[in-house]
C-alpha positions in Angstrom: -18.2 -25.0 73.3 -21.0 -22.9 71.9 -22.3 -20.2 74.2 -26.1 -20.1 74.7 -27.8 -16.8 73.9 -28.3 -14.5 76.9 -32.0 -14.3 77.6 -31.7 -11.0 79.4 -29.9 -9.3 76.5 -32.5 -10.6 74.0 -35.3 -9.3 76.2 -33.7 -5.9 76.4 -33.3 -5.6 72.7 -36.8 -6.8 72.0 -38.4 -4.3 74.5 -36.2 -1.5 73.2 -37.3 -2.3 69.6 -41.0 -2.4 70.6 -40.5 1.0 72.3 -39.0 2.5 69.2 -41.8 1.1 67.0 -44.4 2.5 69.3 -42.8 5.9 69.4 -42.7 6.0 65.5 -46.3 4.9 65.3 -47.4 7.6 67.7 -45.4 10.2 65.8 -47.1 9.1 62.5 -50.5 9.3 64.2 -49.9 12.8 65.5 -48.4 14.2 62.2 -51.2 12.8 60.0 -53.4 15.9 60.3 -50.5 18.2 59.4 -49.7 16.1 56.3 -53.2 15.6 55.1 -54.4 19.2 55.7 -57.9 20.5 55.8 -60.6 19.2 53.4 -64.0 20.7 52.5 -66.8 18.6 51.1 -69.9 20.4 49.8 -73.1 18.3 49.9 -75.5 20.8 48.4 -75.6 22.6 46.0 -73.3 21.1 43.4 -71.3 23.3 41.1 -73.5 24.9 38.3 -76.6 23.5 40.0 -79.9 25.3 39.3 -81.7 26.2 42.5 -85.4 26.6 42.6 -85.7 29.8 44.6 -83.5 32.8 45.2 -82.6 31.6 48.7 -80.9 28.3 49.1 -79.0 26.3 51.7 -75.3 25.4 51.3 -74.3 22.5 53.5 -71.2 20.3 53.8 -68.4 19.1 56.0 -65.0 20.5 56.8 -62.5 17.9 57.9 -59.7 18.9 60.3 -60.8 22.6 60.1 -60.8 25.2 62.9 -62.5 28.0 60.9 -64.7 28.1 57.9 -65.8 31.1 55.9 -68.5 31.4 53.2 -68.3 34.6 51.2 -65.8 36.0 53.7 -68.2 35.5 56.7 -67.2 33.1 59.5 -69.6 30.1 59.8 -70.2 27.9 62.8 -69.3 24.3 62.5 -70.3 21.5 64.8 -67.9 19.1 66.5 -68.1 16.7 63.6 -67.2 19.5 61.1 -70.7 19.8 59.6 -71.9 23.3 58.5 -75.1 24.8 56.9 -75.8 28.3 55.8 -78.7 30.0 53.9 -77.6 32.2 51.0 -79.2 34.3 48.3 -78.7 33.7 44.6 -78.9 36.4 42.0 -79.5 36.1 38.3 -77.6 35.0 36.0 -75.5 33.1 38.6 -73.9 33.5 41.9 -70.3 32.6 42.8 -69.8 31.1 46.2 -66.4 30.9 47.9 -65.9 28.5 50.8 -62.6 28.8 52.7 -61.4 26.5 55.5 -58.4 26.9 57.7 -56.8 24.3 60.0 -55.0 24.8 63.3 -51.6 24.8 61.5 -52.6 27.6 59.2 -53.2 25.5 56.1 -56.0 26.8 53.9 -58.3 25.3 51.2 -60.8 27.0 49.0 -63.8 25.8 47.0 -65.6 27.9 44.4 -69.2 27.1 43.4 -71.4 28.6 40.8 -75.2 28.5 41.5 -77.9 29.4 38.9 -81.3 30.5 40.1 -84.4 29.5 38.2 -86.2 32.3 36.3 
């Protein structure tokens, strides 16, 4: 005679499997920022862009960043990671360094060159 499958045992295995899958999904969700790291997006100015005056605004977004520095000075970022700062450009061109650090110590740098109009 063929024994019928035990419903209780099947339920235990199913619930345990669901628990393991949920734990792995949560772990992947929590480790994503560590694996992806910090990212800096500069909206304005673009690299080698010619600015119309000697003062200009650099703006952008820092994703997953705790701190951001422009030319070595700390800059405030809002809760969405947006930043904006007024800088001065000197002839023939100005090199701008933007560095961002995440909470795990990962760093990323962007270097821009801006040319003022004569």
